[in-house]
N, C-alpha and C positions, 0 to 999 in steps of 0.2 A: 329323630336320631340320625347323625351325619352318616354318609355312606362310607364304607370301608374300602381299603386297598383291594383292587381285584374285582370289585363289583362291576357288573356289566349293565349298560343302559342302552335303551333303543334297540333291543335285540341284538346286542353285542357290538353295536356300531362304535360305542365309547366304552373305554375301561378306566375306572378310577385309579389313580396312582396314590395321591395323598391329599390332605387338607393343607392349602396354602395359608388360609386365614379365616378368621371367624369373628363375627362382631354382632352387634344388636340387630342389624338389618338383614344380614345374610351370610352365606358360607361360600367360600371360593376353593374350587378343587382344581389340582393338576391331574390331567387325564391324557389318554392316548386316544387318537382318532385312528381306528383300526384300517379302514379302507385307504386313507391317505398316509398312513404311517407317520402321523404328525403329531407332536405334542401340542395339546390345547388346554384352555382354562374353561371350567364351567362354573358359572355363578348362579346361585339359588337363593331365594328368599329364606330367611330363618324359619324353620318349622314352628318355633315357639310363638310366632306372630299369628298363627292360624286361629288362636283364640281371641285375638283382638277385635273390637267391634269395627275397627277401620281396615281390616285385613283385605276385604274385597276390593276397596278403592286402591290399596297398596298394590295388589296384584294387577288391577287394571292399568296402573301407571307403569308398572314394571314391564308388562307386555307391550304397551304403546311405545315406551321409550326404547325398548329393545328393537322394535321394528324400525324405529327412526334411525338408530345406530346401524342397523343392518343396511339400510338404504345408504347411509354415508359410507359404509364400506365398500359400496359398489365402485365409487370413485376413491380408491384407498388414499388415505393421507399418510405420509411417512412418520407422522408424530402422533397418530391416534391409533389405538389398538384396533385391529380388524375383528369384525363381528361375522361368525361363520354360520351359525345356526340358532334357532330359537324353537325349543320343543317343550313337551310336557312329559314328564316321567311319573306316572300315577298321579298324585295330587300336587306334585311339585313342579313348578315352572322352572326352566333352565335356559340360560343364555350362554352360548358357546362362543369363546373369543380366542384370538391368537395367543399363543405363549410367547412372552418377550424375554429373551436371554439378557442377563446382565444383572446389576444390583440396583435397588432403588436408592433414592436420595438419602433416605434415613440411614441405610447401611453404609453409603459412601462417606458421610460425615462422621458417623461412628468410628469408622476405619481410619480416616484420614485427618479429622478435625475440620476446621473451617477451610472451604475451598477457595482458591484464587479467584478474584473477580473476573479476570480475562477467560478463565475456564468455564465457569458456571453460568455467565451471563448468555452466551449463545444458546445454551440448553433451555434457560428459562424463557428466552425469546421464542424458541421452537415450540414450547408448550403453550406460550401465549398466542401464537399463530394457530395452533390446533384449537384452542378454546374460541377463537374467532369464528372458525368453521362450525363449532358446536352451537355457538350463540345464533349464527345465521340459519341454523336449522331449527331454532326455536327451543333449544335445550340449554340448560346450565348444569355444569359438571357438579359444583357444589362440595367437591371433595379433593381439589387439586393440592393436597398436602404432599409432603416429601415421600410418604409410602406409596403413593400412587403415581410417582414419576420414575420410570425406569431409565437407567443410564446404560446404553449399549457401549460395547468396546470400541465402535467406530466413531464416537463422540456424539451420536444422535440421542435424543431423548424422546421417550414415548409416553403418552398419557394413557393410563389404564384404569380399570375398576371404577366406572362411572357411578356416582352416588345416586342411583335411580330411586325416584319417588321419596326422597328424604324430606319433602316438604310435608309429607303425611306421617307425622311422628306417632308411632303406635302408643296408645295409652298404657300398655303393660310395661312400657320400658321406663326406667327411672331416668331422671336427667343425667346421672352419672354415667348411665350405660351408653348414652349417645354423645358424650363429651370426650371420646377417646382422643380426638384430635382438636380439642377446642382451642388450643393455642393457634391454630391456623384458620379458624372460622370466625366471621364477623357475628356480633351479638344478635343482629336482626335475623340471622339464619337460625340460630339456636332457640331464640325466644318466640319467633312467629313463622319460622320456615320460609323466610323471603326466598323468592326465586328470580333475582335480578342479576343481570351481568356484573354488577358491582360486587356480588358475593364472590364470584371467581376472581375479580380483580384483587380483593383483600386476601383471599386464600394464596394466590400465587405471590403477591408481595411478601406475605408472611413466610412463605416457603423460601423466598430469595433471602429474607432476613436470616432465617435459620442456616442456609447454605453459606453465607459469607461471614457470619459470626460464630457459627457452631453452637449457638445458644437458641433455645426456644424463646420466642417473644412473649411478653406479658399477654395474657389472655384478654380478649375484647370484653368479656364479662367482668373481669377484675377492674378494667378500665373504666367500664360503665357504671358498675355498682359501688366499687370501693374507691373510685377516683385514683386508681393506680396509674403511674406514668409509664409510657413506653420509652425505653432507652434507646436513643439514636444509635444505629449500627456503627457510625463513625467513632462514637466514644468507646465502643468495645474494641474496635480495630481502626487506628488512625490511618491505615493504608487504603481504606475504602475511599473511593473517589467521592467528592461532594455531589456530583450529579447522581450517582447511584444512591447515596444516602438520602437525597431528597426525593427521589422516585419511590423508594421503599416507604418512607414516612407518608407520603401523599397517598400511596396505594392502601396503606393501613390506616388511613383517616377513620376515627371511630364512627362518624356519622356517614352514611352512604352517600349523602348529597355533596360531601366535601371530597369524595374520591374522584378520579377520572370516571366518566360515565360509560365508558366503553373500554374493551381490552386494547383496541387500536389506540386510543388516547394514552393509555398507560404505557404502552410499548414505545410510543413516541418519545416519552420521557427518558427511556433507557437508551435510546439510540445515541451513540457517540457522535460528535461532530465530524462531518466528512472532512478528511484531510485536504487542504487546499495547496496547490503548488506554490512554491515561493515566488514572489513578485519578481519580474524581470528587472535587472539592473538598468537603470536609465542614467544618462549623463547628468551630472550635478550642475544645476543652473544657480547662478548667483543672482539673487533678487535685490535690486535697489529700491529702497522705498524712499521716495521724495515727498517730504511733507512740507506744506505751505501754511503760513499763519493765517492766509486769507481763505484757504480751501479747507473745509473740515475733513474731506476724505483724502485718503492717500492714493498716490498714483504709483502703480507698480510696473516697473519697466524691466522686462526680461533681457538679460544680457547672454551673449554667446556662452556655451558651455565652457566651464573651467577645467581644462585637462592639464595633466603634468607633462611638461616638456620632456622629450626623451633625451638621454645623454648624447651630446653632440661630439662627433669624431672630427678632428681637424684635418679633413681630407685635403684641403689646399696646402697646408703645411707639408704633409706627407708626400704629396705629388712633387712639390718644390725640392724636398730633400732628395727624393729619388732622381729627379732630373739632374740635380747637382752631381750625383753619382756618374752620370753619363758625361757631363761636362768635364769631370776630373779624369775620366777615362780618356776622353778626347784630348785633353791637355797633355797627359802623359804621352800619348802616341805622337801628337803634333810636336812635342819638344824634341823628340829624337829623330823623326823622319818627317819634316815639314813638307817637303816637296811630294813625296809619295802620298802622304796622308791627305794633303789639299786636293791632289788629283782623285783619290779615292772619294773624298768627300763630295766633290762635284758630281762624280758618277753615282754615288749613293743618293744624292739629292734628286738627280734625275730619275733613278729607279724608284725613289719613294714617290715622285710626282705621278709616274705611270701607274704605280700600284694603288695610290689613292684614287686616281681617276677610275681604275678598275672596280675598286671597292665601292665607290659612289654609285657606279652604273649598276653593279650587282644589287647593292641595297635598294635602289630605287625600283629595280625590277621585281623584287620579291617583297616589297613593302606591304602589298596586300596579303602576304601569307603569314604575317604575324611577327612578333618580336623575335621568336626563335629563329625563323628563317634568316631575318636580317643579321642576327648575331652570328650564324654559321657563315654567311656571305663575307662579313667583316673579318672573320677569322681566316678564311682562305685568302682573302686579299692581303692580310698581314703575312701569312706564310709565303705568299709570292714575292712580296716585298723583301723578306729576309733572304730568300733564295737568290734572287737577282742581285741584291746588294752584296751578298757573300761572293757570288761568282765575279762580280765586276770590280768591287772596291776593296774587299778584305775586311779586316777587324775594325778599323776606323770607320769605313763606310757603314758597316753594320750598326755600329752605335749610333751614328749620325741619322740613318734611315729610321731605325726603330724609335729614337727620341722624337723625331717629327711625326712618325705614324701614330705613336701613343698620345702625343700632344694634340694631333688632329682628331683622334678617337674621343678624347675628353671634351673637345671643343665642338665637334661636328654634331649636328642635330640628329641625323638619322641613326648613326651608329651609337651615339650616346644613349638613345632610348633602348638599345639592345643590351647593354651591359649595365650592371648595377655598380655602385661605388666600390663595392668589395672586389668584383671582377677586375675593374680597372686598376685597383690598387695592386692585386696579385701580378697583373701583367707588367705594370711598372716595376714592381720589385724584382721580377725575374730578368726583364730586359736591362734594367739599370745595373743589376749585379753583373750581368753578362758584359755590358759595355765597360764596367769599371775593371772587371777582370781581364778583358782583352787589352784594355789600355794599360794595365799594369804589366801584363805579359809582353806587350810590345815594348814598353819602357825598359823591361829587363833585358830582352833580346837585343835591341839596338844599343843599349848602354853597355852591354857585354861585348858586343861586336866592336864597338869603338874603342 
């Protein structure tokens, strides 16, 4: 008879809370560990099995596997329920395990329906990794159905309630009594108690089928005995990826030899291809293929990269236009005051020559300092030229000196390296406007004075 709520075990160390589940093989209780003040789970063999001729072998396997699980718990695995204790209460053997908060996969699908592939796939892979550890310890879970997979709120899945000793099917149990989760077990497990890793591969693949479709798969016995077909998951939900569909069908192959022979091999089928960075953009090469009637092979001649030519700005025309502004300003002034202007022009030319010589010297001295230093030197030299020209010659000389200075800047080797075409254009625009303006002003003054 099952234990009742409040019943104490091991001298009061454990207190029974309630029955979590009961099946043909055993009973699972929720209880409290008094010393640790921790909720735990106690699993026991079903007392009705005590009259079975194979009961002693069943208990031996229960104890042996419980000890192995306890050893596994020493190196705790995040996706395997921890085993705390193994004891005997009267004639009943008990396995104490951690209590896992959350809902099992059956409950999650019942509440939400089919789960998105991106959400459930990481959980299934976590359980698969846990089963690899179990297999390496020489065990097979044999019961990795949705009811034994707990989903925590943090997104982790935990494998619980190991199907201990299920290869020893008690004769007192009917076939119906052991087939509560037959939709998730391969037929060789139910017919002859197979204990191979391929059993867990089938169970977990069937569990994934249920999770992504919301439907139980066709049982393996119906497929084997009645030739029933297994409906591919993608036919139930077209959103399921082709890769996942194939992995499920391969893992649920009716014959064990047709499935992946290890959990690692099956998990590899579930792994999405790793994202690769897009290839770097390379210059487009035009390939010319020259074919000859006498040569059967083609000769491939690589040609320089074909690049689109940038839009060309008519700098020469713009410079000519702006210099013409200076000429117009000069003609305006020369027309009204030829003698004064020509004297100023000669003085301005002399000032320009001196300024250009200074600029060249400065530029040569700082050439090792980089283009920025050369640019500043040139700018200072032009400023000196403007000041001298203004003081010596007046408006007409300024126009003349600036015109030649700018022209020298465009043509000079060293200073031309220091300025871009845009810089040169802006200088020309400002100085030409100044020359044109001064020439027009001089024309107005002298014309009014006459």
